[in-house]
C-alpha positions in Angstrom: -56.4 -6.0 106.1 -58.2 -9.0 104.6 -61.4 -10.6 105.8 -64.0 -13.1 104.5 -67.6 -12.4 105.0 -70.8 -14.3 104.2 -73.4 -11.6 103.5 -77.0 -12.5 104.0 -79.2 -10.9 101.3 -82.6 -12.4 101.5 -84.1 -10.3 104.4 -83.2 -7.1 102.6 -84.1 -7.9 99.0 -87.5 -9.2 100.0 -88.4 -5.6 100.9 -88.0 -4.5 97.3 -90.3 -5.1 94.3 -89.7 -8.4 92.6 -88.2 -6.9 89.5 -85.8 -4.8 91.6 -84.5 -7.5 93.9 -81.0 -7.9 92.5 -80.4 -4.2 92.5 -81.4 -4.1 96.1 -79.1 -7.0 96.9 -76.2 -5.1 95.3 -77.0 -2.1 97.5 -77.1 -4.3 100.5 -73.6 -5.7 99.7 -72.2 -2.2 99.5 -74.0 -1.1 102.8 -72.8 -4.3 104.6 -69.2 -3.8 103.6 -69.2 -0.1 104.4 -70.5 -0.8 107.8 -68.2 -3.7 108.7 -65.0 -2.3 107.2 -65.7 1.3 108.3 -65.1 2.9 105.0 -67.3 4.8 102.5 -65.2 3.9 99.4 -66.4 0.4 98.6 -65.5 -1.2 95.2 -67.4 -4.4 94.3 -65.6 -6.7 91.8 -67.1 -7.8 88.5 -67.1 -11.4 89.7 -69.4 -10.6 92.6 -71.6 -8.5 90.3 -71.9 -11.4 87.8 -72.6 -13.9 90.6 -75.5 -11.8 91.9 -77.0 -11.1 88.4 -76.5 -14.7 87.2 -80.3 -15.5 87.5 -81.5 -12.1 86.4 -83.0 -9.2 88.3 -85.8 -11.1 90.0 -83.9 -14.0 91.6 -80.7 -13.2 93.4 -78.9 -15.7 95.6 -79.8 -15.7 99.3 -76.3 -15.1 100.5 -72.9 -14.4 99.0 -69.4 -15.2 100.4 -66.8 -12.5 99.6 -63.1 -11.8 100.3 -62.6 -8.2 101.3 -59.4 -6.2 101.4 -58.8 -2.7 102.7 -55.7 -0.8 101.8 -54.0 2.2 103.6 -56.2 4.7 101.7 -59.4 3.2 103.1 -60.4 1.7 99.8 -62.4 -1.5 100.3 -62.3 -4.0 97.4 -64.6 -7.1 97.4 -64.1 -10.2 95.3 -65.9 -13.5 95.2 -64.5 -16.1 97.7 -62.6 -18.9 96.1 -61.0 -21.6 98.2 -57.6 -22.8 96.8 -56.5 -26.3 97.3 -52.9 -26.4 98.4 
């Protein structure tokens, strides 16, 4: 199964201290995918991690668009959404 999600992060990471915002955003990505894909085994790709940490720990993006796949063993893998031309 493959899906594309736009995950809103701002409402959740504003609840954390300023220096802990990106870590809170990473936890929110994991929680969101666990809830929507109905699996506890969520693996976040390095491209998503680098995208969230691009501006440091204090200024994560407000939302992130990811492509999510779930295999037959209920392992959920998330990677950054890329739109191919063609």
